[in-house]
C-alpha positions in Angstrom: 101.9 98.2 91.2 102.2 102.0 89.6 98.4 103.2 89.4 98.0 103.3 86.1 95.2 101.1 85.4 92.5 101.2 87.2 91.5 97.9 87.6 94.4 97.3 89.9 92.9 100.0 92.7 90.0 98.9 94.8 88.3 100.5 98.2 89.9 99.6 101.1 93.3 99.3 99.1 97.1 100.7 100.2 98.7 102.7 98.3 100.6 106.4 98.0 99.2 108.9 96.4 100.2 112.4 95.5 98.2 115.9 96.0 98.3 118.1 93.4 99.7 120.8 96.2 102.8 118.2 95.9 102.8 117.0 92.0 105.8 119.9 91.7 107.9 118.5 94.6 106.5 114.5 94.1 105.7 113.9 97.9 103.8 110.7 98.1 100.7 110.5 100.3 99.6 107.1 102.0 96.0 105.6 102.7 93.3 104.0 102.7 91.0 104.3 99.0 87.7 105.2 100.2 86.8 106.4 96.1 87.8 105.5 92.1 87.3 108.9 90.9 88.9 108.3 87.3 86.8 107.0 84.9 88.8 105.6 82.1 90.8 102.3 82.7 94.1 103.9 81.6 95.8 107.0 83.1 99.1 108.0 82.5 99.6 110.0 85.6 98.0 108.1 88.1 94.2 106.8 89.1 93.0 109.6 90.9 91.3 108.6 95.1 90.1 109.5 96.9 91.5 108.7 100.4 89.5 107.7 103.8 91.3 111.2 105.2 89.4 112.9 102.5 92.6 113.6 100.8 92.4 113.3 96.5 95.1 112.1 94.9 96.8 110.1 91.7 98.3 106.8 93.0 101.5 106.6 92.3 102.9 103.2 94.1 99.9 100.6 95.4 100.9 98.5 98.9 98.1 96.2 98.6 95.3 95.6 101.4 94.7 97.0 105.1 
C-alpha cells in the first residue's frame, strides 16, 4: 500500500514517511503512527501523520502493525 488513502492508516501502524526537509532527496523515516493529520480521504502525495517520535511527514509505504 502506498499511503494515499486515509482509510488504510491508523494509530499503531508501522510506516515509512518522507519528512518535509527530505522531500527533495526522498529519504524515508520509519516509525509508528501516533496521529493522522490529513483530514481528507485521499492525498496524492501521501497522508500526513505524526509518528510516536514526534516527527511529521507524508506516508510513502505501509509496513504493517507493530
